N, C-alpha and C positions, 0 to 999 in steps of 0.2 A: 528458419534456420539461422543460426548466429553467423554474422558476417565476420570473416577473419581479416584483421588489420594488423599492421606492424606494431602498433601500440595499443594499450588497453584504454578504451574510451570510458568516460564516466558512466557508472551504472545507470541505465535507463535513458541515456542520452539519445541513442538512435531510435529506441522504441518511441520516445516522445515525439520525435519529428516524423516518424512513420505514421503514428496515430494522428498527428496534426494534419499531415497530408491527406489521410483518409477522411478526416473531418471536413477539410476544405473541399474535397471531391464531392462529398455528400451535400454540402452547401451549394456547390455549383449546380448539381442536379436539380435541387429545389428551385434555385434562381432561374434555371432554364425554362421552367414552366411558364414564366411570365416575361421572358426576354425575347425581343425581336432583334436579330443580328443586323448590324449596320452594313449597308452596301458600300464597301470601300475598295477602290482599286489601289491596293497597297503599294505596288511598284511605282505607279504613276505619281502618287502623292509623295513618296520618298524622293523620287528623282526630281520632282518639281520644287520641293521645299527644302530638301536636305535637313529635315528636322524629324524627330520621332513623331509617330502618328498622334500620340496623345497631346502633342503641342500644336497639331494642325487640325485635328478632327474633334468635334465635341464628344466628350466621354460622359454620357448621361448616367447619373447615379442617384437613385431615390434615397435621400437622407434617412427617411424612416426605415427603409429596408436595411440600410447600412447599420443603423443603430440596433436593429434586431439581431443581425449577424454578429455585431460587436458584443452584445450582451450574451449571446450563446457561446461565443468564444471564451468569454470570461468564465462561464460555467465549465466549459471543457478544461481550461487550464487549471482551475481550482480542483477539479477531480483528478486530472492527470498528474499534477504536481502539488500535492497537499501542502508542501512547505511554503508555497506562495499564497495560500488561501487568504491570509490576513491582508496582504498587499492587493490581491485581486478584489477582495471585499471592499477595500478602500476606494478603488477605482469605480467599482459597481455602485457604491453608495453615492458617489459624486457624479454619476453619469448625466444627471439632469443639468449639470453646469457645463457640459461639453457641447460644442457646436458641431453637429454631425454633418453639416454641409461643408464646413471648413476643414475638418480633420483629414479627409482623404486628399484634399488639395495640398495641404501642408506636408503630408507624407510624400506625395509625388514631387513636390518642389524641394524636398530635403531641407525643410525649414526647421533646423534644430533649435533656433532661438525661440520659435513659437512654442514648441513643446517644453523647453526649459522654463519659460515664463509661466506656462499653464501649470506645470507640475509644481513650481514654487508657490504660485498663487493658491492652489488648492491642496498643497501638501500631499501630492501624489508621487508614487515611485516613477520617475521619469523614464527609465529604460523599459520598464514593463509596460507603461502606457504606450510608448512608441511601438514596441513589439506587438501589442494587441491591435493597435490601429492598422499597422502594416499588414498583419496576417488576416485581419478581418476584411481588408480590401482585396486581398489576392483572389478569392473566388470570383469576384466581379471582373477583375482584370483578365483572368484566364478565360472566362466565358466570353468576354468581348473579343479577345484575340483568337479564340479557337477556330472560327470559320476561315481565318486567313493565314493560318500557320503554314499550310502546304505551299501557298503562293510565295510566301516570304522565304521559306527555306530553300526553294528551288530557283530563286531569282538571281543568285550569284553575288559574290562579294563586291562587285563593281558599283552596286546601287547604294551602298552604305559604308561610309568611310570611318565611322566612329565605332570601332570594334568592341569596346567595352560597354557601350551604351545600347540598350535594347531599342530597336527601331519602333517597337510598339509602345511600351510604357515608360521608356527612358530610364529604367532602373539600370544599375551598374552590374556587370557580369564579370566574373573571374574564373569561369569554368567553361570548357568546351569538350567536344568529343570528335574523334577522327573516325569517320564512317568506314566500316569494313568493306563495303562493296566497291568503293572507288577512291578511298583515301582522302576525301574532302573533309575539311575541318569546319565544325559548326559551333558557334558560341551558344550558350544556353542561359535563358533568363529564369531565375527561380521565382520571379514575381508573377509573370503572366504565362510562363512555360513556352515562350516563343524560342525558335532557333533561327539563326541567320549565319550565312557562310562568311568565313574569313580565310585569309591566306594561311598556308601551312607553316612555312619558315618565315615567321613574322611576329614581331612584338606587338600585341594588341594595345599596349599603352603608348608607345612612342612611334610606332610605325617602322622601326628598324627591321630590315629584311636581309641583313648581312649574315650569311650562315656561319661566318667566323666568330661572331659575337652573340649567337643565339644557340643555346643548348638546353638540356633538360635534366632534372634530378628525378631519381626514383628511389624507392626503398627496395632493399634486397628481396628477391622472390616476388615482387609486385611490379613488373616492368610495364604493365598496361596503364598504371596510374602514374602520371607524370606531372612535374611542375616545370613548365617552360620558363627559362630564365634569360634575361637580356643584360648584357654587359654595358650597353649604352645608357640605359636609364635605371639600371639595377632593379627592374621590375620583374614580377613573375605572374604567371597565370596557370591554373591547373587544367589538366586534360585527361581524358580516358581514351586510349587507343583500342578501338574495337578489333583491329586486325591482329592484336596480340592475345586477345582473350575472347573466345567465341561465346560471349554471353550478352544478353540484353540487360542494360542497366536502367535504373531510375536516376536520371541526372540530378534530380533534387536531393535524393538520399546519398548518392555517390559523392556529391559535393560536401555533404555533412560528414560522411565517414572518412573522407580523406583530409581531415584536419591535420593529420600528421605531416602532410605535404606542406601545409602552411607553416608549420613549426620548423620543418627542415629548411625551407627556403628562407624564412625569417632569421633563423640561426646563422645562416651564411650571409646575411646582410641584404637580402632582397625584400622588396615590398610589393604589395598588390595595388598600391596607389589609391587605396579606398577613400582617402580624404581629398582627392583631386578630381 
């Protein structure tokens, strides 16, 4: 069924990301056949270190298996987005020059300079290279985080002060949901699919909790989809309020289809602080 949104999204935009998510789910199922989940006391580690799990716990990744998933992702993208086939082919033909032990680390570290130098050296499309490395890594991250999601989501917001940073993989988040059953607000990581609680009347960027300087924007007829805005840091974050619309959402896809909220907030001078 076609999703109704206040603005017309580019043709094929949502379908591509839905199909990409399905592809990543399939990869995760295959990886699970040879994966042994780590025994981690998530709450204990977070409380003791105040650092994301991936910065405290050894995240084991077989470079050869990662290379296989990376190559399969290139094939998926070339088929799903034929207009990128030549660029995808360029990356695929130069795959032997890539260090598949370093690539995941550099993505997790957010080392843009590494990818810029790599793309320039081998004349690769930089943005597409980063996209492919990032999305090839996600099935591994989701599999690693999966056994511990329940413990993390029910731990409470007191254990983690960095609301926009995923406690598992340290990816940045700018999307949350307000749970229908109890009104609790949970941030969502589209990297490893983890959720962690944060405060309701609260700016996830600067920590402002003054209700006089926090409000939200919505589009007409779409009140459940909100952009929380903060007058202190001029930041915004998106959220879905389950109490206003009795449906189950896919947070990953909902984040993609609410790009109109990003535009609405940015037009009014707010930022998601993605570079900080």
